All heavy atoms as a GROMACS GRO file, in nm:
protein
  601
    1MET      N    1   1.845   1.976   1.267
    1MET     CA    2   1.957   1.961   1.177
    1MET      C    3   1.952   1.819   1.119
    1MET      O    4   1.934   1.722   1.189
    1MET     CB    5   2.086   1.983   1.254
    1MET     CG    6   2.208   1.978   1.166
    1MET     SD    7   2.352   2.052   1.245
    1MET     CE    8   2.431   1.908   1.312
    2SER      N    9   1.969   1.809   0.990
    2SER     CA   10   1.965   1.678   0.925
    2SER      C   11   2.104   1.615   0.922
    2SER      O   12   2.205   1.684   0.920
    2SER     CB   13   1.909   1.690   0.783
    2SER     OG   14   1.992   1.772   0.706
    3GLU      N   15   2.103   1.484   0.922
    3GLU     CA   16   2.229   1.409   0.920
    3GLU      C   17   2.284   1.404   0.778
    3GLU      O   18   2.210   1.396   0.681
    3GLU     CB   19   2.205   1.267   0.971
    3GLU     CG   20   2.330   1.188   0.986
    3GLU     CD   21   2.308   1.053   1.052
    3GLU    OE1   22   2.195   1.022   1.089
    3GLU    OE2   23   2.407   0.980   1.064
    4ARG      N   24   2.416   1.404   0.767
    4ARG     CA   25   2.482   1.393   0.637
    4ARG      C   26   2.457   1.254   0.579
    4ARG      O   27   2.431   1.158   0.650
    4ARG     CB   28   2.632   1.416   0.651
    4ARG     CG   29   2.666   1.554   0.693
    4ARG     CD   30   2.814   1.580   0.707
    4ARG     NE   31   2.897   1.463   0.686
    4ARG     CZ   32   3.027   1.460   0.705
    4ARG    NH1   33   3.089   1.566   0.748
    4ARG    NH2   34   3.096   1.351   0.683
    5THR      N   35   2.468   1.245   0.447
    5THR     CA   36   2.452   1.117   0.381
    5THR      C   37   2.581   1.079   0.308
    5THR      O   38   2.667   1.163   0.284
    5THR     CB   39   2.336   1.119   0.279
    5THR    OG1   40   2.363   1.218   0.180
    5THR    CG2   41   2.204   1.148   0.346
    6ALA      N   42   2.591   0.952   0.277
    6ALA     CA   43   2.706   0.902   0.204
    6ALA      C   44   2.655   0.824   0.083
    6ALA      O   45   2.553   0.756   0.092
    6ALA     CB   46   2.790   0.811   0.293
    7ALA      N   47   2.726   0.834  -0.028
    7ALA     CA   48   2.689   0.762  -0.150
    7ALA      C   49   2.784   0.645  -0.170
    7ALA      O   50   2.906   0.661  -0.158
    7ALA     CB   51   2.695   0.856  -0.270
    8ILE      N   52   2.728   0.529  -0.200
    8ILE     CA   53   2.807   0.408  -0.224
    8ILE      C   54   2.774   0.362  -0.366
    8ILE      O   55   2.658   0.333  -0.396
    8ILE     CB   56   2.770   0.298  -0.123
    8ILE    CG1   57   2.787   0.348   0.020
    8ILE    CG2   58   2.856   0.173  -0.149
    8ILE    CD1   59   2.725   0.258   0.125
    9GLY      N   60   2.874   0.355  -0.450
    9GLY     CA   61   2.854   0.308  -0.587
    9GLY      C   62   2.875   0.158  -0.595
    9GLY      O   63   2.974   0.106  -0.544
   10ILE      N   64   2.781   0.087  -0.657
   10ILE     CA   65   2.797  -0.057  -0.675
   10ILE      C   66   2.792  -0.090  -0.824
   10ILE      O   67   2.723  -0.024  -0.901
   10ILE     CB   68   2.690  -0.138  -0.598
   10ILE    CG1   69   2.550  -0.105  -0.644
   10ILE    CG2   70   2.704  -0.119  -0.449
   10ILE    CD1   71   2.442  -0.197  -0.587
   11LYS      N   72   2.868  -0.190  -0.862
   11LYS     CA   73   2.877  -0.231  -1.002
   11LYS      C   74   2.771  -0.337  -1.030
   11LYS      O   75   2.752  -0.431  -0.953
   11LYS     CB   76   3.016  -0.287  -1.031
   11LYS     CG   77   3.042  -0.310  -1.178
   11LYS     CD   78   3.187  -0.343  -1.201
   11LYS     CE   79   3.212  -0.357  -1.350
   11LYS     NZ   80   3.352  -0.387  -1.377
   12THR      N   81   2.702  -0.320  -1.143
   12THR     CA   82   2.597  -0.414  -1.184
   12THR      C   83   2.616  -0.453  -1.330
   12THR      O   84   2.683  -0.383  -1.406
   12THR     CB   85   2.457  -0.353  -1.165
   12THR    OG1   86   2.448  -0.234  -1.242
   12THR    CG2   87   2.427  -0.323  -1.020
   13ILE      N   88   2.554  -0.564  -1.366
   13ILE     CA   89   2.553  -0.607  -1.506
   13ILE      C   90   2.449  -0.524  -1.580
   13ILE      O   91   2.348  -0.483  -1.525
   13ILE     CB   92   2.519  -0.757  -1.515
   13ILE    CG1   93   2.634  -0.839  -1.460
   13ILE    CG2   94   2.487  -0.800  -1.658
   13ILE    CD1   95   2.609  -0.987  -1.455
   14ASP      N   96   2.473  -0.500  -1.706
   14ASP     CA   97   2.383  -0.422  -1.791
   14ASP      C   98   2.257  -0.504  -1.822
   14ASP      O   99   2.244  -0.561  -1.930
   14ASP     CB  100   2.458  -0.384  -1.918
   14ASP     CG  101   2.376  -0.296  -2.010
   14ASP    OD1  102   2.265  -0.256  -1.970
   14ASP    OD2  103   2.423  -0.267  -2.121
   15ASP      N  104   2.169  -0.516  -1.723
   15ASP     CA  105   2.042  -0.584  -1.745
   15ASP      C  106   1.931  -0.515  -1.665
   15ASP      O  107   1.957  -0.427  -1.585
   15ASP     CB  108   2.050  -0.734  -1.710
   15ASP     CG  109   2.069  -0.762  -1.562
   15ASP    OD1  110   2.074  -0.667  -1.482
   15ASP    OD2  111   2.079  -0.879  -1.526
   16ALA      N  112   1.809  -0.554  -1.686
   16ALA     CA  113   1.695  -0.489  -1.623
   16ALA      C  114   1.690  -0.512  -1.472
   16ALA      O  115   1.628  -0.434  -1.400
   16ALA     CB  116   1.565  -0.538  -1.687
   17ASN      N  117   1.754  -0.618  -1.422
   17ASN     CA  118   1.747  -0.653  -1.281
   17ASN      C  119   1.861  -0.597  -1.197
   17ASN      O  120   1.865  -0.621  -1.077
   17ASN     CB  121   1.744  -0.805  -1.264
   17ASN     CG  122   1.620  -0.865  -1.324
   17ASN    OD1  123   1.512  -0.810  -1.312
   17ASN    ND2  124   1.636  -0.978  -1.390
   18ALA      N  125   1.954  -0.525  -1.258
   18ALA     CA  126   2.072  -0.475  -1.187
   18ALA      C  127   2.140  -0.588  -1.112
   18ALA      O  128   2.155  -0.586  -0.991
   18ALA     CB  129   2.035  -0.359  -1.095
   19THR      N  130   2.183  -0.687  -1.185
   19THR     CA  131   2.245  -0.807  -1.129
   19THR      C  132   2.389  -0.780  -1.088
   19THR      O  133   2.460  -0.703  -1.152
   19THR     CB  134   2.241  -0.920  -1.235
   19THR    OG1  135   2.106  -0.941  -1.274
   19THR    CG2  136   2.298  -1.049  -1.182
   20SER      N  137   2.433  -0.845  -0.981
   20SER     CA  138   2.571  -0.832  -0.934
   20SER      C  139   2.669  -0.885  -1.038
   20SER      O  140   2.643  -0.986  -1.103
   20SER     CB  141   2.587  -0.912  -0.804
   20SER     OG  142   2.723  -0.924  -0.769
   21THR      N  143   2.783  -0.818  -1.050
   21THR     CA  144   2.889  -0.866  -1.140
   21THR      C  145   2.966  -0.981  -1.078
   21THR      O  146   3.030  -1.057  -1.149
   21THR     CB  147   2.988  -0.753  -1.175
   21THR    OG1  148   3.040  -0.699  -1.053
   21THR    CG2  149   2.922  -0.644  -1.256
   22LEU      N  150   2.960  -0.993  -0.947
   22LEU     CA  151   3.035  -1.098  -0.878
   22LEU      C  152   2.957  -1.229  -0.868
   22LEU      O  153   3.015  -1.337  -0.874
   22LEU     CB  154   3.074  -1.052  -0.737
   22LEU     CG  155   3.162  -0.927  -0.730
   22LEU    CD1  156   3.184  -0.886  -0.585
   22LEU    CD2  157   3.294  -0.951  -0.800
   23HIS      N  158   2.826  -1.219  -0.848
   23HIS     CA  159   2.741  -1.336  -0.831
   23HIS      C  160   2.614  -1.315  -0.914
   23HIS      O  161   2.525  -1.242  -0.873
   23HIS     CB  162   2.703  -1.356  -0.684
   23HIS     CG  163   2.822  -1.365  -0.594
   23HIS    ND1  164   2.899  -1.478  -0.584
   23HIS    CD2  165   2.879  -1.273  -0.511
   23HIS    CE1  166   2.997  -1.456  -0.497
   23HIS    NE2  167   2.988  -1.332  -0.454
   24GLN      N  168   2.606  -1.381  -1.028
   24GLN     CA  169   2.494  -1.358  -1.119
   24GLN      C  170   2.359  -1.405  -1.064
   24GLN      O  171   2.256  -1.376  -1.121
   24GLN     CB  172   2.521  -1.422  -1.255
   24GLN     CG  173   2.612  -1.337  -1.344
   24GLN     CD  174   2.755  -1.333  -1.296
   24GLN    OE1  175   2.812  -1.436  -1.263
   24GLN    NE2  176   2.814  -1.216  -1.292
   25SER      N  177   2.359  -1.475  -0.952
   25SER     CA  178   2.233  -1.516  -0.890
   25SER      C  179   2.176  -1.408  -0.798
   25SER      O  180   2.067  -1.423  -0.744
   25SER     CB  181   2.253  -1.645  -0.810
   25SER     OG  182   2.346  -1.623  -0.705
   26VAL      N  183   2.249  -1.298  -0.781
   26VAL     CA  184   2.210  -1.191  -0.689
   26VAL      C  185   2.172  -1.067  -0.770
   26VAL      O  186   2.244  -1.028  -0.861
   26VAL     CB  187   2.326  -1.156  -0.593
   26VAL    CG1  188   2.289  -1.040  -0.504
   26VAL    CG2  189   2.364  -1.278  -0.511
   27ASN      N  190   2.057  -1.005  -0.736
   27ASN     CA  191   2.021  -0.881  -0.802
   27ASN      C  192   1.985  -0.774  -0.699
   27ASN      O  193   1.988  -0.798  -0.579
   27ASN     CB  194   1.909  -0.901  -0.905
   27ASN     CG  195   1.780  -0.947  -0.844
   27ASN    OD1  196   1.744  -0.905  -0.734
   27ASN    ND2  197   1.708  -1.033  -0.913
   28ILE      N  198   1.952  -0.657  -0.749
   28ILE     CA  199   1.928  -0.541  -0.663
   28ILE      C  200   1.812  -0.563  -0.567
   28ILE      O  201   1.812  -0.510  -0.457
   28ILE     CB  202   1.909  -0.413  -0.749
   28ILE    CG1  203   1.930  -0.287  -0.666
   28ILE    CG2  204   1.775  -0.412  -0.817
   28ILE    CD1  205   2.072  -0.259  -0.633
   29LYS      N  206   1.715  -0.645  -0.605
   29LYS     CA  207   1.602  -0.672  -0.516
   29LYS      C  208   1.649  -0.740  -0.387
   29LYS      O  209   1.604  -0.706  -0.278
   29LYS     CB  210   1.498  -0.758  -0.586
   29LYS     CG  211   1.374  -0.781  -0.504
   29LYS     CD  212   1.270  -0.860  -0.580
   29LYS     CE  213   1.148  -0.878  -0.491
   29LYS     NZ  214   1.046  -0.956  -0.556
   30GLU      N  215   1.742  -0.833  -0.399
   30GLU     CA  216   1.796  -0.900  -0.280
   30GLU      C  217   1.871  -0.801  -0.192
   30GLU      O  218   1.862  -0.805  -0.069
   30GLU     CB  219   1.887  -1.015  -0.320
   30GLU     CG  220   1.931  -1.099  -0.202
   30GLU     CD  221   2.002  -1.226  -0.243
   30GLU    OE1  222   1.990  -1.269  -0.360
   30GLU    OE2  223   2.069  -1.282  -0.156
   31LEU      N  224   1.946  -0.709  -0.254
   31LEU     CA  225   2.016  -0.606  -0.177
   31LEU      C  226   1.916  -0.518  -0.104
   31LEU      O  227   1.934  -0.488   0.014
   31LEU     CB  228   2.106  -0.523  -0.267
   31LEU     CG  229   2.180  -0.408  -0.198
   31LEU    CD1  230   2.267  -0.458  -0.084
   31LEU    CD2  231   2.262  -0.329  -0.299
   32ARG      N  232   1.811  -0.476  -0.171
   32ARG     CA  233   1.707  -0.395  -0.106
   32ARG      C  234   1.651  -0.468   0.016
   32ARG      O  235   1.635  -0.408   0.123
   32ARG     CB  236   1.592  -0.366  -0.203
   32ARG     CG  237   1.622  -0.267  -0.309
   32ARG     CD  238   1.497  -0.242  -0.392
   32ARG     NE  239   1.533  -0.188  -0.520
   32ARG     CZ  240   1.494  -0.236  -0.637
   32ARG    NH1  241   1.418  -0.343  -0.644
   32ARG    NH2  242   1.532  -0.179  -0.748
   33ASN      N  243   1.618  -0.596  -0.001
   33ASN     CA  244   1.562  -0.675   0.108
   33ASN      C  245   1.660  -0.682   0.226
   33ASN      O  246   1.620  -0.670   0.341
   33ASN     CB  247   1.526  -0.815   0.060
   33ASN     CG  248   1.408  -0.815  -0.034
   33ASN    OD1  249   1.330  -0.719  -0.040
   33ASN    ND2  250   1.395  -0.921  -0.112
   34ASN      N  251   1.788  -0.703   0.196
   34ASN     CA  252   1.889  -0.713   0.303
   34ASN      C  253   1.908  -0.580   0.375
   34ASN      O  254   1.924  -0.578   0.497
   34ASN     CB  255   2.021  -0.764   0.248
   34ASN     CG  256   2.015  -0.909   0.208
   34ASN    OD1  257   1.920  -0.980   0.239
   34ASN    ND2  258   2.117  -0.955   0.137
   35LEU      N  259   1.910  -0.469   0.302
   35LEU     CA  260   1.923  -0.338   0.366
   35LEU      C  261   1.801  -0.309   0.452
   35LEU      O  262   1.814  -0.258   0.564
   35LEU     CB  263   1.943  -0.228   0.261
   35LEU     CG  264   2.077  -0.230   0.187
   35LEU    CD1  265   2.075  -0.130   0.072
   35LEU    CD2  266   2.192  -0.201   0.281
   36ASN      N  267   1.682  -0.342   0.403
   36ASN     CA  268   1.561  -0.322   0.483
   36ASN      C  269   1.562  -0.409   0.608
   36ASN      O  270   1.525  -0.364   0.716
   36ASN     CB  271   1.436  -0.350   0.400
   36ASN     CG  272   1.405  -0.238   0.303
   36ASN    OD1  273   1.428  -0.121   0.333
   36ASN    ND2  274   1.354  -0.272   0.186
   37ALA      N  275   1.605  -0.535   0.595
   37ALA     CA  276   1.610  -0.626   0.709
   37ALA      C  277   1.709  -0.577   0.815
   37ALA      O  278   1.688  -0.600   0.935
   37ALA     CB  279   1.649  -0.766   0.663
   38ALA      N  280   1.816  -0.509   0.771
   38ALA     CA  281   1.914  -0.453   0.864
   38ALA      C  282   1.872  -0.317   0.917
   38ALA      O  283   1.947  -0.252   0.989
   38ALA     CB  284   2.050  -0.442   0.794
   39ASN      N  285   1.751  -0.273   0.880
   39ASN     CA  286   1.695  -0.145   0.924
   39ASN      C  287   1.782  -0.026   0.881
   39ASN      O  288   1.802   0.068   0.957
   39ASN     CB  289   1.672  -0.144   1.076
   39ASN     CG  290   1.568  -0.041   1.116
   39ASN    OD1  291   1.481  -0.007   1.037
   39ASN    ND2  292   1.579   0.009   1.238
   40ILE      N  293   1.836  -0.035   0.760
   40ILE     CA  294   1.916   0.073   0.703
   40ILE      C  295   1.828   0.149   0.604
   40ILE      O  296   1.780   0.093   0.507
   40ILE     CB  297   2.041   0.017   0.632
   40ILE    CG1  298   2.132  -0.053   0.734
   40ILE    CG2  299   2.116   0.129   0.560
   40ILE    CD1  300   2.246  -0.128   0.672
   41LYS      N  301   1.806   0.276   0.632
   41LYS     CA  302   1.730   0.361   0.540
   41LYS      C  303   1.822   0.398   0.424
   41LYS      O  304   1.938   0.435   0.445
   41LYS     CB  305   1.683   0.488   0.611
   41LYS     CG  306   1.606   0.462   0.738
   41LYS     CD  307   1.461   0.444   0.708
   41LYS     CE  308   1.380   0.441   0.835
   41LYS     NZ  309   1.324   0.314   0.866
   42PHE      N  310   1.770   0.388   0.302
   42PHE     CA  311   1.853   0.415   0.186
   42PHE      C  312   1.770   0.468   0.070
   42PHE      O  313   1.648   0.455   0.068
   42PHE     CB  314   1.927   0.288   0.142
   42PHE     CG  315   1.835   0.180   0.089
   42PHE    CD1  316   1.813   0.167  -0.047
   42PHE    CD2  317   1.770   0.093   0.175
   42PHE    CE1  318   1.727   0.070  -0.096
   42PHE    CE2  319   1.685  -0.004   0.128
   42PHE     CZ  320   1.664  -0.017  -0.008
   43ALA      N  321   1.839   0.529  -0.023
   43ALA     CA  322   1.779   0.570  -0.150
   43ALA      C  323   1.868   0.511  -0.259
   43ALA      O  324   1.989   0.500  -0.243
   43ALA     CB  325   1.775   0.722  -0.160
   44GLU      N  326   1.806   0.473  -0.366
   44GLU     CA  327   1.877   0.404  -0.476
   44GLU      C  328   1.861   0.484  -0.604
   44GLU      O  329   1.753   0.535  -0.633
   44GLU     CB  330   1.814   0.266  -0.488
   44GLU     CG  331   1.854   0.186  -0.605
   44GLU     CD  332   1.764   0.064  -0.617
   44GLU    OE1  333   1.714   0.013  -0.516
   44GLU    OE2  334   1.744   0.023  -0.732
   45ASN      N  335   1.969   0.494  -0.680
   45ASN     CA  336   1.964   0.566  -0.807
   45ASN      C  337   2.049   0.491  -0.909
   45ASN      O  338   2.168   0.472  -0.889
   45ASN     CB  339   2.017   0.708  -0.789
   45ASN     CG  340   2.010   0.789  -0.915
   45ASN    OD1  341   1.936   0.757  -1.007
   45ASN    ND2  342   2.089   0.894  -0.920
   46ARG      N  343   1.987   0.446  -1.016
   46ARG     CA  344   2.061   0.377  -1.124
   46ARG      C  345   2.128   0.484  -1.208
   46ARG      O  346   2.067   0.546  -1.294
   46ARG     CB  347   1.961   0.293  -1.205
   46ARG     CG  348   2.025   0.206  -1.310
   46ARG     CD  349   2.041   0.065  -1.256
   46ARG     NE  350   2.107  -0.022  -1.350
   46ARG     CZ  351   2.048  -0.125  -1.410
   46ARG    NH1  352   1.923  -0.153  -1.386
   46ARG    NH2  353   2.118  -0.200  -1.492
   47LEU      N  354   2.256   0.507  -1.184
   47LEU     CA  355   2.330   0.613  -1.250
   47LEU      C  356   2.356   0.580  -1.396
   47LEU      O  357   2.333   0.661  -1.485
   47LEU     CB  358   2.461   0.638  -1.176
   47LEU     CG  359   2.542   0.758  -1.217
   47LEU    CD1  360   2.463   0.886  -1.196
   47LEU    CD2  361   2.670   0.764  -1.137
   48THR      N  362   2.407   0.461  -1.421
   48THR     CA  363   2.427   0.412  -1.557
   48THR      C  364   2.378   0.268  -1.560
   48THR      O  365   2.338   0.213  -1.458
   48THR     CB  366   2.576   0.415  -1.599
   48THR    OG1  367   2.648   0.319  -1.522
   48THR    CG2  368   2.637   0.552  -1.581
   49MET      N  369   2.384   0.204  -1.674
   49MET     CA  370   2.340   0.064  -1.682
   49MET      C  371   2.429  -0.030  -1.603
   49MET      O  372   2.390  -0.141  -1.573
   49MET     CB  373   2.333   0.019  -1.829
   49MET     CG  374   2.224   0.089  -1.907
   49MET     SD  375   2.059   0.068  -1.835
   49MET     CE  376   2.027  -0.102  -1.878
   50THR      N  377   2.549   0.014  -1.567
   50THR     CA  378   2.640  -0.073  -1.493
   50THR      C  379   2.680  -0.017  -1.356
   50THR      O  380   2.770  -0.069  -1.291
   50THR     CB  381   2.768  -0.101  -1.574
   50THR    OG1  382   2.832   0.023  -1.602
   50THR    CG2  383   2.736  -0.175  -1.703
   51MET      N  384   2.612   0.088  -1.310
   51MET     CA  385   2.644   0.146  -1.180
   51MET      C  386   2.518   0.197  -1.113
   51MET      O  387   2.440   0.270  -1.173
   51MET     CB  388   2.745   0.260  -1.192
   51MET     CG  389   2.786   0.318  -1.060
   51MET     SD  390   2.911   0.445  -1.084
   51MET     CE  391   2.943   0.490  -0.916
   52THR      N  392   2.500   0.156  -0.990
   52THR     CA  393   2.388   0.203  -0.908
   52THR      C  394   2.446   0.270  -0.785
   52THR      O  395   2.544   0.223  -0.727
   52THR     CB  396   2.298   0.085  -0.865
   52THR    OG1  397   2.246   0.024  -0.984
   52THR    CG2  398   2.183   0.130  -0.778
   53ILE      N  399   2.388   0.383  -0.746
   53ILE     CA  400   2.430   0.455  -0.627
   53ILE      C  401   2.331   0.426  -0.515
   53ILE      O  402   2.209   0.438  -0.534
   53ILE     CB  403   2.434   0.608  -0.653
   53ILE    CG1  404   2.528   0.642  -0.768
   53ILE    CG2  405   2.472   0.684  -0.526
   53ILE    CD1  406   2.672   0.612  -0.744
   54ILE      N  407   2.384   0.388  -0.400
   54ILE     CA  408   2.303   0.367  -0.280
   54ILE      C  409   2.340   0.479  -0.183
   54ILE      O  410   2.456   0.492  -0.143
   54ILE     CB  411   2.333   0.230  -0.214
   54ILE    CG1  412   2.316   0.116  -0.314
   54ILE    CG2  413   2.247   0.210  -0.090
   54ILE    CD1  414   2.176   0.092  -0.362
   55ASN      N  415   2.244   0.563  -0.147
   55ASN     CA  416   2.266   0.672  -0.052
   55ASN      C  417   2.214   0.628   0.084
   55ASN      O  418   2.100   0.581   0.095
   55ASN     CB  419   2.192   0.799  -0.096
   55ASN     CG  420   2.255   0.859  -0.219
   55ASN    OD1  421   2.370   0.902  -0.214
   55ASN    ND2  422   2.183   0.861  -0.328
   56VAL      N  423   2.297   0.645   0.186
   56VAL     CA  424   2.261   0.608   0.323
   56VAL      C  425   2.300   0.720   0.417
   56VAL      O  426   2.383   0.805   0.382
   56VAL     CB  427   2.331   0.477   0.368
   56VAL    CG1  428   2.287   0.360   0.283
   56VAL    CG2  429   2.481   0.490   0.367
   57LYS      N  430   2.242   0.718   0.536
   57LYS     CA  431   2.284   0.813   0.638
   57LYS      C  432   2.430   0.783   0.674
   57LYS      O  433   2.472   0.668   0.673
   57LYS     CB  434   2.197   0.802   0.764
   57LYS     CG  435   2.058   0.856   0.745
   57LYS     CD  436   1.986   0.874   0.875
   57LYS     CE  437   1.934   0.743   0.928
   57LYS     NZ  438   1.855   0.759   1.050
   58HIS      N  439   2.504   0.888   0.702
   58HIS     CA  440   2.646   0.872   0.734
   58HIS      C  441   2.666   0.774   0.848
   58HIS      O  442   2.759   0.693   0.847
   58HIS     CB  443   2.707   1.009   0.768
   58HIS     CG  444   2.854   1.012   0.760
   58HIS    ND1  445   2.935   0.993   0.869
   58HIS    CD2  446   2.937   1.030   0.654
   58HIS    CE1  447   3.061   1.000   0.832
   58HIS    NE2  448   3.066   1.023   0.702
   59SER      N  449   2.577   0.773   0.946
   59SER     CA  450   2.590   0.683   1.061
   59SER      C  451   2.565   0.537   1.023
   59SER      O  452   2.607   0.446   1.095
   59SER     CB  453   2.494   0.725   1.173
   59SER     OG  454   2.360   0.720   1.127
   60ASP      N  455   2.499   0.512   0.911
   60ASP     CA  456   2.472   0.375   0.864
   60ASP      C  457   2.573   0.326   0.761
   60ASP      O  458   2.562   0.215   0.711
   60ASP     CB  459   2.332   0.367   0.800
   60ASP     CG  460   2.221   0.370   0.903
   60ASP    OD1  461   2.246   0.332   1.018
   60ASP    OD2  462   2.110   0.410   0.866
   61PHE      N  463   2.673   0.409   0.728
   61PHE     CA  464   2.764   0.377   0.619
   61PHE      C  465   2.833   0.240   0.636
   61PHE      O  466   2.829   0.157   0.546
   61PHE     CB  467   2.869   0.487   0.603
   61PHE     CG  468   2.968   0.462   0.494
   61PHE    CD1  469   2.934   0.487   0.361
   61PHE    CD2  470   3.094   0.411   0.521
   61PHE    CE1  471   3.024   0.464   0.259
   61PHE    CE2  472   3.185   0.387   0.419
   61PHE     CZ  473   3.149   0.414   0.288
   62ASN      N  474   2.895   0.217   0.750
   62ASN     CA  475   2.969   0.091   0.771
   62ASN      C  476   2.877  -0.030   0.763
   62ASN      O  477   2.912  -0.131   0.702
   62ASN     CB  478   3.044   0.093   0.904
   62ASN     CG  479   3.163   0.186   0.902
   62ASN    OD1  480   3.217   0.217   0.796
   62ASN    ND2  481   3.203   0.233   1.019
   63ASN      N  482   2.760  -0.020   0.824
   63ASN     CA  483   2.664  -0.131   0.818
   63ASN      C  484   2.617  -0.155   0.674
   63ASN      O  485   2.601  -0.269   0.632
   63ASN     CB  486   2.544  -0.105   0.909
   63ASN     CG  487   2.582  -0.111   1.055
   63ASN    OD1  488   2.680  -0.174   1.093
   63ASN    ND2  489   2.505  -0.044   1.138
   64ALA      N  490   2.594  -0.047   0.600
   64ALA     CA  491   2.549  -0.061   0.461
   64ALA      C  492   2.657  -0.127   0.376
   64ALA      O  493   2.628  -0.215   0.295
   64ALA     CB  494   2.512   0.076   0.404
   65VAL      N  495   2.782  -0.087   0.394
   65VAL     CA  496   2.893  -0.147   0.319
   65VAL      C  497   2.900  -0.296   0.348
   65VAL      O  498   2.916  -0.378   0.258
   65VAL     CB  499   3.026  -0.075   0.351
   65VAL    CG1  500   3.146  -0.156   0.302
   65VAL    CG2  501   3.028   0.064   0.289
   66ASN      N  502   2.886  -0.332   0.476
   66ASN     CA  503   2.888  -0.474   0.512
   66ASN      C  504   2.775  -0.551   0.446
   66ASN      O  505   2.796  -0.661   0.394
   66ASN     CB  506   2.881  -0.491   0.664
   66ASN     CG  507   3.010  -0.451   0.732
   66ASN    OD1  508   3.116  -0.452   0.671
   66ASN    ND2  509   3.000  -0.415   0.859
   67GLU      N  510   2.655  -0.495   0.446
   67GLU     CA  511   2.540  -0.562   0.383
   67GLU      C  512   2.561  -0.576   0.232
   67GLU      O  513   2.527  -0.678   0.174
   67GLU     CB  514   2.410  -0.486   0.411
   67GLU     CG  515   2.358  -0.501   0.551
   67GLU     CD  516   2.327  -0.646   0.588
   67GLU    OE1  517   2.280  -0.723   0.502
   67GLU    OE2  518   2.352  -0.682   0.704
   68ILE      N  519   2.616  -0.474   0.169
   68ILE     CA  520   2.640  -0.479   0.025
   68ILE      C  521   2.741  -0.589  -0.007
   68ILE      O  522   2.720  -0.668  -0.099
   68ILE     CB  523   2.688  -0.340  -0.027
   68ILE    CG1  524   2.572  -0.240  -0.018
   68ILE    CG2  525   2.741  -0.351  -0.168
   68ILE    CD1  526   2.613  -0.096  -0.035
   69HIS      N  527   2.848  -0.595   0.071
   69HIS     CA  528   2.949  -0.701   0.051
   69HIS      C  529   2.889  -0.839   0.075
   69HIS      O  530   2.911  -0.931  -0.003
   69HIS     CB  531   3.069  -0.682   0.144
   69HIS     CG  532   3.173  -0.592   0.089
   69HIS    ND1  533   3.248  -0.623  -0.021
   69HIS    CD2  534   3.215  -0.470   0.130
   69HIS    CE1  535   3.332  -0.525  -0.046
   69HIS    NE2  536   3.314  -0.430   0.044
   70HIS      N  537   2.816  -0.854   0.184
   70HIS     CA  538   2.757  -0.984   0.218
   70HIS      C  539   2.655  -1.028   0.115
   70HIS      O  540   2.640  -1.148   0.089
   70HIS     CB  541   2.695  -0.983   0.358
   70HIS     CG  542   2.796  -0.976   0.467
   70HIS    ND1  543   2.883  -1.078   0.498
   70HIS    CD2  544   2.826  -0.875   0.553
   70HIS    CE1  545   2.960  -1.041   0.598
   70HIS    NE2  546   2.929  -0.919   0.633
   71THR      N  547   2.585  -0.934   0.055
   71THR     CA  548   2.488  -0.966  -0.048
   71THR      C  549   2.558  -1.014  -0.175
   71THR      O  550   2.507  -1.099  -0.247
   71THR     CB  551   2.397  -0.846  -0.077
   71THR    OG1  552   2.332  -0.806   0.044
   71THR    CG2  553   2.291  -0.881  -0.180
   72GLY      N  554   2.676  -0.960  -0.202
   72GLY     CA  555   2.752  -1.007  -0.318
   72GLY      C  556   2.776  -0.904  -0.425
   72GLY      O  557   2.801  -0.939  -0.540
   73PHE      N  558   2.771  -0.774  -0.390
   73PHE     CA  559   2.796  -0.670  -0.488
   73PHE      C  560   2.936  -0.612  -0.472
   73PHE      O  561   2.992  -0.608  -0.362
   73PHE     CB  562   2.693  -0.557  -0.474
   73PHE     CG  563   2.562  -0.587  -0.538
   73PHE    CD1  564   2.461  -0.649  -0.466
   73PHE    CD2  565   2.540  -0.558  -0.671
   73PHE    CE1  566   2.340  -0.678  -0.524
   73PHE    CE2  567   2.419  -0.587  -0.731
   73PHE     CZ  568   2.318  -0.647  -0.658
   74GLU      N  569   2.992  -0.567  -0.584
   74GLU     CA  570   3.122  -0.502  -0.585
   74GLU      C  571   3.102  -0.352  -0.563
   74GLU      O  572   3.022  -0.288  -0.631
   74GLU     CB  573   3.189  -0.524  -0.720
   74GLU     CG  574   3.323  -0.459  -0.736
   74GLU     CD  575   3.384  -0.481  -0.873
   74GLU    OE1  576   3.323  -0.552  -0.956
   74GLU    OE2  577   3.492  -0.428  -0.896
   75ILE      N  578   3.174  -0.296  -0.465
   75ILE     CA  579   3.167  -0.154  -0.437
   75ILE      C  580   3.273  -0.082  -0.521
   75ILE      O  581   3.388  -0.123  -0.525
   75ILE     CB  582   3.186  -0.126  -0.287
   75ILE    CG1  583   3.068  -0.186  -0.210
   75ILE    CG2  584   3.199   0.023  -0.260
   75ILE    CD1  585   3.074  -0.168  -0.062
   76LEU      N  586   3.229   0.024  -0.588
   76LEU     CA  587   3.318   0.098  -0.679
   76LEU      C  588   3.392   0.212  -0.612
   76LEU      O  589   3.496   0.254  -0.660
   76LEU     CB  590   3.239   0.151  -0.798
   76LEU     CG  591   3.175   0.043  -0.885
   76LEU    CD1  592   3.084   0.106  -0.988
   76LEU    CD2  593   3.283  -0.040  -0.952
   77ASN      N  594   3.340   0.268  -0.505
   77ASN     CA  595   3.407   0.382  -0.441
   77ASN      C  596   3.427   0.358  -0.295
   77ASN      O  597   3.372   0.273  -0.235
   77ASN     CB  598   3.329   0.511  -0.461
   77ASN     CG  599   3.191   0.506  -0.401
   77ASN    OD1  600   3.134   0.401  -0.381
   77ASN    ND2  601   3.136   0.621  -0.374
   0.00000   0.00000   0.00000
């Protein structure tokens, strides 16, 4: 049986690097590195130019939210 997943929407600036709206020195690459360092498995989907969806296992949801906040991204949902 597979584990359920959760989708986390993050707000980004309309640019090629998916930069954080809160801290313009932070982009999606830094978030990827932080999620990998925290051993959180994830999938990423650029839904629109200003919103990216991060899918994580339900059991990793709280840790992923913490990493996203600590990295400097605004969570939309």
